[in-house]
Backbone bond lengths (Angstrom), bond angles and torsions (degrees), N, CA, C in turn:
res aa  C-N    CA-C-N  psi(-1)  N-CA   C-N-CA  omega(-1)  CA-C   N-CA-C  phi
1 M - - - 1.497 - - 1.580 107.34 -
2 K 1.299 114.62 131.77 1.485 120.37 -177.57 1.523 108.41 -99.87
3 N 1.326 115.42 153.53 1.384 124.44 165.11 1.492 114.31 -74.68
4 F 1.289 118.48 142.92 1.495 123.17 -175.37 1.541 108.43 -51.56
5 N 1.419 114.36 -47.01 1.391 118.12 -173.17 1.558 116.29 -65.97
6 E 1.316 116.49 -12.68 1.435 122.26 173.43 1.519 117.04 -85.66
7 L 1.315 116.55 -5.91 1.442 117.26 -176.60 1.532 110.40 -78.17
8 S 1.336 110.08 143.22 1.475 117.09 176.33 1.562 109.79 -83.43
9 E 1.353 120.70 169.53 1.416 119.60 177.77 1.486 113.77 -62.56
10 R 1.383 117.53 -31.76 1.377 121.88 176.01 1.476 109.46 -63.77
11 E 1.348 119.98 -43.75 1.472 120.09 -177.44 1.451 112.10 -75.60
12 I 1.418 117.19 -28.47 1.529 118.70 173.97 1.521 109.96 -59.64
13 L 1.357 117.95 -46.85 1.434 122.74 -178.72 1.515 109.74 -63.24
14 A 1.345 117.00 -43.11 1.492 118.34 -178.52 1.528 109.56 -65.70
15 L 1.312 118.17 -38.35 1.483 121.60 177.32 1.560 109.90 -63.86
16 A 1.379 117.21 -41.18 1.438 120.79 -177.39 1.558 109.36 -66.03
17 I 1.281 115.77 -35.61 1.473 122.10 -179.79 1.558 106.79 -65.97
18 S 1.355 119.56 -46.38 1.437 126.11 178.61 1.495 111.28 -61.09
19 L 1.283 115.21 -44.14 1.518 120.70 179.34 1.543 110.93 -60.48
20 E 1.370 113.69 -45.65 1.466 115.89 -174.60 1.634 107.46 -71.31
21 E 1.258 117.04 -30.60 1.435 119.54 177.90 1.512 111.11 -65.94
22 E 1.352 111.39 -42.93 1.488 113.56 -177.04 1.563 107.22 -70.25
23 D 1.312 119.27 -43.06 1.420 119.30 -178.23 1.613 112.33 -58.84
24 E 1.356 110.17 -39.83 1.455 116.56 175.75 1.542 113.00 -58.71
25 R 1.258 114.84 -41.76 1.511 117.77 -178.15 1.528 111.47 -72.65
26 V 1.358 115.57 -35.74 1.420 121.96 172.96 1.496 113.06 -57.37
27 Y 1.320 115.22 -45.55 1.478 119.27 -179.94 1.456 111.03 -72.30
28 A 1.339 120.28 -31.54 1.445 120.65 175.00 1.589 109.55 -64.92
29 D 1.305 115.08 -37.98 1.488 115.26 179.06 1.553 110.25 -73.30
30 F 1.336 117.39 -30.77 1.480 116.45 172.45 1.503 110.70 -63.38
31 F 1.368 116.99 -39.50 1.394 119.43 179.99 1.554 112.86 -65.70
32 E 1.339 113.55 -41.76 1.451 115.20 -179.56 1.544 113.39 -68.50
33 G 1.358 115.82 -35.68 1.439 121.30 -179.92 1.524 113.19 -73.92
34 L 1.272 119.99 -23.02 1.483 123.49 -174.57 1.563 113.26 -103.28
35 R 1.289 118.82 -20.01 1.449 119.98 -171.24 1.512 115.64 -60.64
36 Q 1.279 113.43 -32.90 1.476 116.25 -179.04 1.616 114.19 -67.25
37 D 1.301 113.45 -46.44 1.429 121.14 -176.15 1.557 114.49 -96.03
38 Y 1.405 116.00 -33.39 1.435 120.49 -178.98 1.497 109.85 -132.06
39 S 1.286 112.10 76.27 1.481 118.78 -173.56 1.556 112.19 -62.50
40 G 1.304 114.43 -42.13 1.468 119.81 178.70 1.570 113.91 -59.62
41 S 1.315 115.82 -50.84 1.438 120.04 -179.89 1.567 106.87 -68.60
42 A 1.260 121.35 -31.68 1.488 122.91 175.39 1.452 112.82 -61.30
43 A 1.368 117.57 -32.66 1.455 124.23 175.80 1.523 108.68 -63.70
44 V 1.401 117.95 -40.35 1.434 119.92 -178.90 1.532 111.10 -60.64
45 F 1.346 116.06 -44.85 1.414 118.72 -172.37 1.626 105.83 -77.87
46 N 1.270 120.53 -24.28 1.472 119.99 173.32 1.533 109.19 -69.03
47 S 1.336 118.77 -36.91 1.418 119.65 176.45 1.560 110.53 -66.74
48 M 1.382 115.46 -39.97 1.409 116.70 176.66 1.547 113.61 -65.16
49 R 1.296 116.67 -32.01 1.509 119.17 176.81 1.459 107.47 -65.77
50 K 1.329 120.83 -40.88 1.448 120.29 177.76 1.523 117.34 -62.28
51 E 1.374 111.52 -33.36 1.461 115.92 175.12 1.498 113.27 -68.79
52 E 1.257 116.32 -40.42 1.481 122.42 178.50 1.541 109.02 -64.73
53 S 1.304 120.09 -38.34 1.422 123.68 175.07 1.485 111.53 -61.76
54 E 1.337 119.59 -41.19 1.478 123.49 174.03 1.481 111.96 -62.70
55 H 1.343 118.36 -41.02 1.369 120.07 178.23 1.586 113.19 -60.88
56 R 1.362 112.51 -40.96 1.441 117.15 -179.83 1.489 110.92 -64.64
57 R 1.347 114.75 -41.42 1.515 118.18 179.24 1.478 113.21 -61.22
58 R 1.397 118.75 -35.19 1.448 119.07 179.79 1.539 105.73 -72.61
59 L 1.242 120.00 -42.86 1.501 120.08 179.94 1.417 113.62 -59.79
60 I 1.383 117.81 -38.18 1.471 119.41 -177.62 1.562 109.40 -72.39
61 E 1.291 117.13 -36.46 1.527 118.75 175.38 1.432 109.84 -62.81
62 M 1.377 122.18 -41.15 1.404 123.87 178.37 1.568 112.30 -64.03
63 Y 1.350 116.17 -40.20 1.454 121.42 -179.13 1.473 107.18 -63.74
64 W 1.396 117.61 -48.04 1.481 119.34 179.58 1.542 114.24 -55.53
65 Q 1.282 114.18 -41.92 1.458 119.99 177.86 1.425 114.09 -59.44
66 K 1.349 119.49 -41.27 1.452 127.20 -168.56 1.576 110.23 -94.11
67 F 1.316 119.44 -40.55 1.425 119.98 -166.89 1.544 114.69 -131.66
68 G 1.252 118.54 6.68 1.490 121.49 -179.94 1.514 112.92 91.49
69 E 1.377 112.20 -172.27 1.435 117.63 -169.13 1.523 114.55 -85.69
70 H 1.414 116.48 -25.92 1.419 114.64 179.45 1.526 116.21 -78.30
71 I 1.311 116.18 119.68 1.474 118.68 -179.67 1.486 109.61 -105.42
72 P 1.347 117.29 120.81 1.499 119.80 -178.72 1.537 110.75 -68.28
73 L 1.336 118.10 153.31 1.457 123.43 -178.20 1.530 105.92 -84.92
74 V 1.338 115.94 102.53 1.538 119.67 173.00 1.564 107.41 -120.15
75 R 1.217 116.95 111.87 1.520 118.57 -176.31 1.614 110.23 -109.18
76 R 1.341 113.40 167.45 1.457 119.67 -174.80 1.457 108.52 -58.57
77 Q 1.306 121.85 -41.43 1.473 124.40 -177.01 1.523 111.39 -67.80
78 D 1.321 119.18 -13.92 1.472 121.93 176.45 1.502 115.93 -84.25
79 V 1.413 116.28 -5.37 1.384 121.74 -173.51 1.496 109.71 -128.61
80 K 1.376 115.90 133.62 1.467 119.05 -175.14 1.594 110.01 -72.70
81 G 1.291 118.93 145.13 1.395 122.52 175.15 1.538 116.35 114.22
82 F 1.306 115.46 -18.53 1.497 119.02 178.97 1.571 111.00 -82.85
83 V 1.274 113.37 136.58 1.470 119.34 175.24 1.537 113.14 -74.74
84 R 1.374 117.47 134.71 1.456 119.23 177.49 1.502 110.51 -67.52
85 R 1.264 117.39 128.68 1.470 122.10 -176.96 1.589 109.78 -87.86
86 T 1.275 113.01 135.70 1.510 114.57 172.27 1.511 107.02 -78.11
87 P 1.291 116.10 128.75 1.519 120.86 -179.49 1.495 113.95 -72.84
88 V 1.307 117.93 61.04 1.499 118.36 -179.42 1.509 112.26 -64.33
89 W 1.377 116.74 -21.91 1.434 118.51 -173.41 1.547 108.05 -75.58
90 L 1.328 118.89 -1.78 1.503 119.29 174.31 1.474 108.92 -91.80
91 V 1.295 119.11 -12.12 1.562 122.55 -174.98 1.523 108.15 -80.68
92 R 1.330 113.88 139.62 1.443 120.02 172.83 1.543 108.61 -133.52
93 P 1.323 119.03 132.37 1.514 123.10 -1.64 1.489 111.54 -81.12
94 L 1.202 116.97 152.71 1.515 127.00 178.65 1.437 111.90 -68.58
95 G 1.368 117.39 135.15 1.526 119.77 171.44 1.481 109.26 -88.60
96 L 1.303 117.89 131.90 1.426 123.61 -174.37 1.464 113.85 -67.19
97 D 1.361 118.29 -37.69 1.442 122.44 -178.62 1.573 108.83 -71.73
98 I 1.274 113.94 -42.26 1.504 115.50 177.13 1.491 113.90 -62.86
99 V 1.323 115.21 -38.63 1.466 115.55 176.90 1.496 114.68 -65.84
100 R 1.313 118.81 -34.77 1.420 122.35 179.97 1.537 110.59 -68.62
101 K 1.319 114.00 -40.39 1.449 118.74 178.90 1.530 110.94 -68.55
102 Q 1.282 119.68 -33.79 1.470 122.44 178.80 1.489 109.69 -74.14
103 A 1.340 118.94 -35.45 1.402 122.79 175.03 1.589 112.33 -62.03
104 S 1.309 113.96 -42.32 1.400 119.92 179.83 1.542 112.15 -66.41
105 A 1.354 116.35 -34.35 1.412 123.14 -177.15 1.602 107.34 -72.78
106 I 1.354 115.78 -36.16 1.386 119.64 179.65 1.546 111.53 -65.65
107 E 1.336 115.61 -42.54 1.406 120.54 179.53 1.550 117.20 -62.14
108 V 1.340 110.67 -38.74 1.455 121.07 -179.99 1.553 104.91 -66.90
109 E 1.298 117.29 -51.89 1.530 117.38 -178.97 1.531 111.44 -59.10
110 T 1.312 119.60 -44.07 1.445 121.41 -178.43 1.567 111.30 -64.33
111 R 1.291 112.57 -42.87 1.526 114.76 176.51 1.475 112.56 -59.20
112 R 1.306 120.36 -44.05 1.436 122.93 -178.64 1.546 111.15 -64.05
113 F 1.381 115.03 -36.98 1.424 117.86 175.89 1.532 113.74 -61.80
114 Y 1.356 112.81 -45.09 1.482 114.92 178.99 1.517 113.45 -63.77
115 E 1.374 118.01 -34.74 1.391 120.95 -178.09 1.607 108.13 -68.43
116 R 1.286 116.62 -41.60 1.458 120.37 178.46 1.506 112.56 -67.86
117 A 1.338 113.78 -38.39 1.478 116.09 -177.62 1.475 109.76 -71.65
118 A 1.343 118.13 -38.47 1.490 120.72 -179.40 1.519 106.49 -61.02
119 A 1.298 120.14 -41.06 1.492 124.76 -174.76 1.520 109.90 -67.07
120 R 1.365 119.01 -26.87 1.500 120.42 177.62 1.378 116.01 -92.04
121 T 1.350 121.99 -8.35 1.412 128.10 -176.27 1.463 116.58 -84.94
122 Q 1.321 119.64 127.18 1.433 123.14 179.29 1.580 116.07 -86.04
123 D 1.377 114.12 -36.45 1.403 118.45 178.62 1.491 113.38 -65.93
124 A 1.336 112.96 127.85 1.534 116.04 -172.08 1.503 111.83 -68.93
125 S 1.299 122.13 -32.62 1.455 121.84 -178.53 1.558 109.98 -74.30
126 I 1.322 114.99 -39.47 1.487 116.10 -178.56 1.550 106.54 -68.44
127 R 1.393 117.32 -43.11 1.377 119.02 -179.34 1.554 113.12 -59.72
128 Q 1.358 114.47 -38.82 1.516 119.93 176.06 1.533 110.63 -61.64
129 L 1.304 116.94 -42.50 1.503 118.72 -178.33 1.486 108.82 -67.86
130 L 1.391 120.80 -41.50 1.449 121.41 179.88 1.452 111.30 -66.80
131 D 1.361 119.69 -36.26 1.457 120.58 176.90 1.527 112.19 -66.54
132 D 1.362 113.75 -40.13 1.460 117.23 179.38 1.598 108.27 -63.82
133 L 1.274 117.74 -43.01 1.439 119.93 179.15 1.487 113.94 -64.86
134 A 1.335 116.53 -36.11 1.451 122.09 178.21 1.622 110.18 -64.79
135 E 1.371 112.59 -37.88 1.466 115.36 177.52 1.519 111.44 -68.00
136 E 1.338 112.04 -39.31 1.522 115.54 -178.27 1.546 109.09 -68.75
137 E 1.290 117.17 -37.76 1.438 116.81 176.74 1.521 110.78 -70.64
138 R 1.239 123.30 -29.56 1.377 126.77 174.50 1.440 113.79 -59.87
139 T 1.361 117.35 -36.65 1.480 126.02 179.09 1.485 114.31 -93.26
140 H 1.384 115.21 -2.49 1.434 120.17 -176.05 1.617 113.52 -62.50
141 E 1.311 108.56 -42.99 1.489 112.02 179.16 1.460 111.82 -63.91
142 D 1.443 118.21 -42.07 1.452 121.53 176.43 1.544 109.26 -62.91
143 R 1.323 113.69 -38.25 1.537 117.82 -178.25 1.523 105.57 -65.01
144 A 1.324 120.39 -40.77 1.434 118.18 178.30 1.551 111.74 -59.57
145 Q 1.321 118.54 -38.73 1.464 120.67 177.25 1.553 107.00 -64.17
146 E 1.336 117.28 -42.17 1.438 117.41 -178.83 1.543 111.45 -64.15
147 L 1.349 114.55 -38.62 1.491 120.84 179.18 1.587 107.10 -61.61
148 T 1.394 116.36 -38.31 1.404 120.41 -175.49 1.492 111.06 -63.17
149 E 1.372 112.42 -46.18 1.447 116.52 -179.15 1.555 112.54 -70.89
150 E 1.353 114.37 -24.91 1.484 120.68 -175.71 1.512 105.82 -81.04
151 K 1.270 118.48 -44.80 1.435 124.29 -170.44 1.541 112.21 -84.78
152 L 1.323 115.78 -38.11 1.470 117.55 -175.70 1.516 110.50 -92.65
153 R 1.321 112.82 95.19 1.463 121.85 171.96 1.504 107.44 -65.65
154 P 1.366 116.17 162.57 1.461 120.09 177.13 1.548 114.26 -53.31
155 D 1.298 116.47 -42.41 1.458 118.00 179.40 1.578 111.87 -68.47
156 V 1.318 115.26 -32.66 1.514 118.11 176.45 1.525 112.48 -65.69
157 K 1.378 112.32 -40.51 1.438 119.63 -178.32 1.445 109.44 -70.66
158 E 1.354 120.34 -32.14 1.439 123.92 172.31 1.523 111.37 -60.78
159 D 1.344 115.02 -49.77 1.391 121.54 178.17 1.523 115.03 -59.34
160 E 1.392 117.41 -37.29 1.394 120.94 177.07 1.575 110.65 -69.76
161 D 1.362 116.09 -37.11 1.433 118.98 177.00 1.555 109.16 -60.52
162 R 1.323 112.54 -43.69 1.517 116.10 178.16 1.547 112.04 -60.02
163 A 1.357 111.58 -43.25 1.492 117.01 179.33 1.545 111.59 -61.20
164 R 1.341 115.35 -41.79 1.417 121.48 -177.71 1.535 108.80 -63.70
165 R 1.359 117.92 -42.95 1.443 124.65 177.74 1.530 109.22 -64.62
166 R 1.280 121.02 -42.93 1.431 125.09 179.33 1.530 110.06 -60.36
167 L 1.311 117.22 -42.83 1.524 121.33 -178.45 1.576 106.31 -69.12
168 F 1.315 115.95 -40.07 1.487 117.59 -179.25 1.527 110.10 -62.99
169 V 1.375 118.57 -42.24 1.420 119.41 173.58 1.502 117.03 -63.17
170 L 1.343 117.37 -41.34 1.384 121.34 177.08 1.482 116.75 -66.38
171 Q 1.348 117.44 -37.54 1.405 119.70 -173.14 1.556 114.28 -100.17
172 I 1.297 116.84 -17.63 1.479 119.50 -178.67 1.535 112.37 -120.91
173 V 1.318 114.17 -55.50 1.495 117.84 -173.95 1.466 112.91 -67.97
174 Q 1.320 121.84 -43.87 1.421 121.05 -178.70 1.472 114.98 -64.22
175 P 1.309 119.67 -52.76 1.546 116.84 175.99 1.486 113.05 -62.96
176 G 1.342 119.38 -33.29 1.488 119.52 178.06 1.506 109.18 -70.36
177 L 1.344 120.85 -41.15 1.406 122.42 178.18 1.476 113.88 -63.05
178 A 1.319 115.94 -42.57 1.480 123.40 179.69 1.573 108.20 -61.23
179 G 1.335 116.17 -38.79 1.459 121.07 -178.35 1.540 110.94 -70.30
180 L 1.350 112.68 -47.44 1.444 118.97 -178.18 1.525 113.71 -63.18
181 M 1.366 113.75 -37.26 1.455 114.49 175.41 1.508 117.24 -68.97
182 D 1.374 112.37 -37.28 1.461 118.34 179.53 1.529 108.56 -68.88
183 G 1.310 115.11 -44.47 1.531 118.19 -177.98 1.511 110.51 -63.98
184 S 1.335 114.39 -46.70 1.534 117.90 -172.72 1.528 111.51 -70.21
185 V 1.377 113.51 -34.77 1.570 113.98 -171.73 1.483 108.29 -99.62
186 S 1.276 122.08 -48.03 1.529 119.77 -172.04 1.527 113.18 -63.70
187 T 1.398 116.74 -29.44 1.447 117.57 -174.97 1.557 108.49 -87.04
188 L 1.293 122.33 -3.16 1.432 123.72 179.92 1.554 107.79 -62.05
189 A 1.361 119.65 -47.97 1.449 117.78 -177.55 1.471 114.84 -61.65
190 P 1.393 119.59 -48.31 1.509 112.65 -178.46 1.487 115.20 -68.17
191 V 1.381 118.61 -28.26 1.390 122.13 -176.01 1.551 108.15 -69.90
192 F 1.409 113.19 -55.16 1.408 111.58 -176.33 1.521 118.04 -77.37
193 A 1.414 116.16 -18.52 1.377 118.46 171.20 1.519 107.99 -69.43
194 A 1.350 123.32 -42.16 1.431 119.77 178.03 1.446 114.18 -67.05
195 A 1.284 116.17 -30.90 1.540 121.98 -175.38 1.593 103.07 -69.56
196 L 1.270 119.17 -51.33 1.471 119.03 -177.55 1.537 114.29 -72.52
197 A 1.301 117.13 -29.84 1.444 120.60 177.79 1.569 112.08 -70.74
198 T 1.323 115.54 -35.65 1.501 119.56 -178.37 1.517 112.72 -100.42
199 M 1.301 117.03 -26.84 1.524 124.40 -173.21 1.547 107.86 55.82
200 N 1.337 114.97 37.79 1.454 118.67 -178.22 1.471 109.38 -133.07
201 S 1.310 120.71 123.97 1.478 124.61 -175.47 1.516 112.92 -61.19
202 W 1.376 114.99 -45.42 1.413 121.94 -174.65 1.608 108.90 -65.54
203 D 1.274 118.20 -42.62 1.485 122.69 177.83 1.608 109.41 -57.23
204 A 1.336 110.01 -49.14 1.493 116.68 178.91 1.502 114.27 -60.64
205 F 1.343 112.16 -35.05 1.482 117.47 177.64 1.496 112.28 -66.09
206 L 1.352 116.66 -44.73 1.431 120.41 178.93 1.537 112.86 -62.60
207 V 1.316 115.47 -44.09 1.492 116.37 177.70 1.460 111.77 -65.00
208 G 1.385 120.04 -35.20 1.400 121.67 177.72 1.484 114.95 -66.51
209 M 1.296 115.68 -43.92 1.508 121.01 178.10 1.567 108.17 -64.63
210 A 1.253 118.85 -41.38 1.499 118.90 -178.80 1.580 108.70 -65.43
211 A 1.357 115.45 -44.20 1.508 117.67 -179.55 1.512 110.40 -68.41
212 S 1.310 120.76 -35.42 1.494 124.93 -179.89 1.564 108.69 -63.57
213 L 1.346 113.62 -57.61 1.521 116.71 -177.35 1.483 112.19 -66.14
214 G 1.402 119.27 -37.07 1.407 119.02 175.42 1.515 114.30 -60.56
215 A 1.302 114.97 -45.35 1.477 120.52 179.93 1.503 110.13 -66.52
216 G 1.350 117.15 -37.29 1.464 117.58 -178.47 1.538 109.78 -64.14
217 I 1.319 115.51 -45.86 1.513 118.48 -178.63 1.509 109.78 -64.64
218 S 1.381 119.30 -38.57 1.426 121.31 -177.37 1.538 112.10 -69.85
219 M 1.365 116.21 -44.74 1.451 119.94 179.74 1.553 110.16 -68.82
220 G 1.319 118.01 -35.49 1.476 119.78 179.00 1.555 109.84 -62.66
221 F 1.211 116.14 -44.47 1.538 119.30 179.52 1.497 110.65 -67.36
222 A 1.369 115.87 -40.76 1.466 121.55 -179.39 1.554 110.19 -60.78
223 E 1.350 117.40 -47.86 1.371 120.70 179.56 1.566 116.21 -68.34
224 A 1.251 113.26 -32.66 1.517 117.21 179.95 1.519 111.26 -75.03
225 L 1.325 114.86 -29.82 1.445 118.42 178.48 1.506 118.56 -93.05
226 S 1.379 114.27 1.18 1.453 122.51 -177.41 1.492 112.56 -67.06
227 D 1.280 114.42 -43.22 1.550 119.94 176.28 1.528 104.50 -168.05
228 D 1.433 112.50 160.02 1.431 117.52 179.58 1.489 115.10 -89.23
229 G 1.306 119.86 1.52 1.430 124.60 175.45 1.503 117.57 79.77
230 S 1.391 114.11 1.61 1.493 116.47 -178.96 1.545 112.10 -75.85
231 L 1.290 120.85 -25.17 1.392 120.98 176.25 1.493 116.26 -105.22
232 T 1.288 115.96 -26.95 1.497 119.60 -178.80 1.456 111.11 -92.26
233 G 1.351 123.68 -13.80 1.450 122.30 -179.86 1.498 114.02 76.69
234 R 1.298 119.14 14.32 1.479 125.80 -172.49 1.567 111.08 -84.68
235 G 1.323 118.11 0.74 1.456 119.54 171.26 1.540 109.18 89.83
236 L 1.407 114.04 -170.05 1.474 117.42 -170.15 1.603 105.19 -73.24
237 P 1.251 116.24 137.09 1.512 122.33 179.00 1.471 113.82 -60.05
238 W 1.357 118.69 -39.36 1.502 115.47 -178.33 1.501 112.67 -70.58
239 I 1.320 118.63 -31.29 1.460 119.06 175.83 1.473 109.05 -67.89
240 R 1.315 124.56 -43.79 1.422 126.49 179.82 1.535 109.65 -63.94
241 G 1.392 117.59 -36.15 1.471 122.59 175.80 1.501 111.17 -64.07
242 L 1.345 116.83 -43.33 1.476 118.77 -179.83 1.517 109.14 -65.07
243 I 1.347 118.21 -45.24 1.478 121.94 -176.70 1.586 109.86 -60.92
244 C 1.292 112.79 -48.59 1.439 121.50 -178.51 1.523 109.88 -60.26
245 G 1.349 116.96 -55.61 1.417 121.46 -179.99 1.573 114.62 -59.76
246 A 1.256 117.62 -38.58 1.488 124.77 -176.84 1.616 105.93 -68.33
247 M 1.342 114.86 -42.24 1.479 118.12 -176.50 1.574 109.59 -74.63
248 T 1.274 115.21 -31.18 1.453 116.28 178.32 1.515 109.89 -69.91
249 T 1.307 120.96 -42.56 1.444 124.24 175.55 1.483 109.89 -61.92
250 L 1.356 119.52 -44.18 1.428 124.16 -178.92 1.520 110.11 -60.26
251 G 1.359 115.49 -41.21 1.477 116.99 -175.02 1.486 109.19 -73.67
252 G 1.260 123.30 -28.76 1.476 121.46 174.11 1.475 114.46 -80.05
253 I 1.349 120.26 -35.71 1.452 123.71 178.80 1.593 113.64 -65.22
254 G 1.387 112.00 -31.09 1.467 118.52 -178.77 1.456 113.24 -48.76
255 H 1.401 118.36 -52.11 1.426 119.86 -174.30 1.625 109.71 -101.12
256 T 1.356 114.53 15.28 1.454 121.84 169.40 1.443 112.44 -95.34
257 L 1.345 119.26 -38.06 1.472 122.97 -176.13 1.546 114.09 -59.63
258 P 1.389 118.40 -34.97 1.444 116.21 175.28 1.435 117.83 -55.28
259 F 1.299 119.01 -20.94 1.504 122.20 178.82 1.527 113.11 -76.55
260 L 1.254 116.44 2.42 1.505 122.87 172.84 1.529 107.80 -77.63
261 V 1.380 115.97 -17.58 1.449 119.69 175.23 1.554 107.89 -77.40
262 P 1.421 113.36 124.30 1.471 118.77 -175.79 1.487 111.87 -57.59
263 D 1.278 122.06 -42.04 1.410 127.37 -178.16 1.527 110.63 -65.50
264 F 1.411 117.51 103.15 1.429 122.84 -170.67 1.613 109.15 -56.79
265 H 1.250 118.64 -50.25 1.451 119.08 -172.67 1.527 112.43 -65.75
266 L 1.394 113.13 -38.42 1.411 113.97 175.58 1.582 114.65 -65.03
267 A 1.379 113.27 -37.81 1.447 118.93 178.94 1.526 110.00 -62.31
268 M 1.391 115.20 -38.53 1.509 117.51 -178.75 1.512 108.92 -65.00
269 W 1.355 119.73 -44.01 1.468 120.81 -179.22 1.530 109.74 -65.81
270 I 1.296 121.25 -42.02 1.450 121.64 176.04 1.618 111.47 -59.63
271 A 1.296 113.25 -44.17 1.465 119.38 -176.58 1.596 106.97 -61.75
272 M 1.288 118.66 -43.64 1.445 121.51 -178.11 1.462 113.46 -64.84
273 V 1.390 114.82 -37.48 1.496 119.40 174.39 1.542 111.31 -64.53
274 V 1.341 115.65 -39.51 1.487 117.46 179.35 1.513 111.56 -68.10
275 V 1.347 115.53 -32.69 1.515 118.68 177.23 1.603 109.50 -62.21
276 L 1.409 115.02 -45.66 1.448 118.58 175.59 1.560 112.67 -56.68
277 V 1.392 113.81 -43.67 1.458 114.27 -179.92 1.544 110.33 -64.72
278 E 1.341 120.84 -39.94 1.407 122.77 179.55 1.468 113.49 -61.03
279 L 1.344 116.59 -45.49 1.452 123.77 174.29 1.562 111.35 -57.98
280 G 1.315 116.11 -42.02 1.378 119.44 177.62 1.532 113.63 -63.86
281 V 1.331 117.19 -39.96 1.475 120.46 175.62 1.496 111.78 -64.29
282 I 1.330 117.17 -45.27 1.448 120.53 171.51 1.542 117.45 -48.89
283 T 1.397 109.27 -49.20 1.485 119.47 178.33 1.568 110.64 -60.08
284 W 1.311 116.30 -38.54 1.542 120.24 -175.28 1.562 105.66 -72.96
285 V 1.335 118.21 -40.74 1.502 117.33 -174.77 1.554 106.49 -68.55
286 R 1.401 116.59 -44.73 1.475 116.58 175.69 1.479 114.48 -53.40
287 H 1.298 116.15 -42.52 1.459 120.77 -179.77 1.556 112.52 -70.25
288 R 1.343 113.56 -40.29 1.453 117.35 -175.18 1.490 112.14 -72.49
289 F 1.287 117.11 -43.55 1.509 122.22 -169.11 1.471 114.16 -108.81
290 M 1.342 120.96 -24.97 1.417 122.58 178.56 1.445 114.79 -106.36
291 D 1.338 117.86 5.93 1.486 124.14 175.95 1.462 114.70 56.67
292 T 1.343 112.77 35.38 1.483 119.38 176.33 1.531 107.88 -90.02
293 P 1.338 117.10 129.27 1.528 118.26 175.91 1.502 111.21 -54.39
294 V 1.366 114.16 141.83 1.434 120.15 -174.05 1.583 114.80 -54.40
295 F 1.334 113.95 -44.70 1.423 120.84 -176.48 1.591 109.39 -63.62
296 S 1.374 113.52 -45.84 1.422 123.32 -179.12 1.577 109.48 -62.45
297 A 1.314 116.42 -45.77 1.496 122.12 -177.18 1.550 106.14 -66.30
298 A 1.340 120.69 -46.39 1.407 122.39 178.91 1.528 114.06 -62.00
299 L 1.331 112.97 -38.20 1.440 115.83 -179.78 1.597 112.97 -66.48
300 Q 1.319 114.10 -45.35 1.436 122.25 177.05 1.565 111.78 -59.15
301 V 1.294 113.86 -54.00 1.506 119.00 -178.61 1.539 112.50 -64.61
302 G 1.341 113.86 -45.33 1.430 118.60 178.45 1.455 114.75 -62.32
303 L 1.382 120.07 -39.91 1.471 124.08 -175.59 1.606 105.99 -71.77
304 G 1.318 115.68 -42.69 1.512 115.87 177.43 1.512 115.18 -63.48
305 G 1.383 114.74 -42.81 1.485 117.79 175.69 1.456 112.47 -66.62
306 A 1.329 122.94 -35.24 1.438 125.48 -179.67 1.521 111.21 -63.90
307 L 1.380 114.11 -44.86 1.398 120.17 179.92 1.516 116.51 -60.64
308 V 1.378 112.21 -42.39 1.472 120.41 -179.60 1.580 107.18 -70.84
309 F 1.295 120.38 -38.96 1.433 125.48 -177.45 1.500 106.97 -66.23
310 V 1.350 119.25 -46.10 1.466 118.75 -177.73 1.504 110.77 -66.94
311 T 1.316 117.26 -35.17 1.481 121.20 173.22 1.499 113.19 -55.61
312 G 1.301 113.49 -44.98 1.534 116.83 -179.57 1.440 110.60 -67.91
313 I 1.366 118.79 -40.41 1.506 124.36 176.96 1.569 109.04 -55.23
314 L 1.293 111.54 -53.64 1.527 117.14 -173.99 1.573 110.10 -63.06
315 I 1.280 113.19 -40.83 1.546 113.63 -179.15 1.476 107.92 -70.66
316 G 1.271 120.78 -38.39 1.481 124.56 -177.52 1.567 111.93 -63.38
317 K 1.324 114.92 -33.61 1.494 120.55 -177.54 1.453 112.63 -92.47
318 S 1.432 118.08 -4.08 1.407 115.52 -176.29 1.498 113.31 -80.74
């Protein structure tokens, strides 16, 4: 690995060509990864790809004029001082905000490279080209904003907002809601059955904690192993698993914590109020994000919760 200050003008131009080729391919991957869900923003990165391609063409022409046709392979990892890039372009589905931040970091690094390279170059024509490219990279981020305003018409922005909401529902809301419903409803039977069978708050609390944690682990693994998200667009499986498992545990613990109250009857009343709150939250989430009518959501959630609750009561009193 060489220090930047040790590079010759020939190697500087070769490195610049390599950098522009890499940036062009990164933007092509951004375009490919975004075009299905964010077609307007994908067009921005496709335009930036074309600009990087033009930069590379100009650099190659300059190299041919000065040093001939053979271009040595000098890569960013061969020179000290470059920051290692996280390969976010390999992740599917791509996150729009992450992509924009990565693109901004790429442009800043490339601009600084051209500024340093121009300062070290003695040849006037090479220095002029590097200065010009540094100026273009300096305005590239602003150009991206201009392209955004130019490419993204109001109807396209509205489509992208809908796509962003759809991905949020698929990747966050759905696994979280599934976990919350399972934790809040399925643990009702064991918690209240144990409470009525023992008439002891502490015993009911232990059963509730065991049921909540066990259900959380089970639901988390089930969600994570259901699919890898590559075809469904549901995101990284381990993130979905964590969300689903955490919400399952939370849903069960909610009506378990009241049994820390020593007075058994008071704990029972508090737990039942918490159950109503949990079912209300589930109803609101289904209405807000799943477009389910309020009455229909309340009926479905309430009926399921009531059946499980009655089951626990009957078993506890038997």
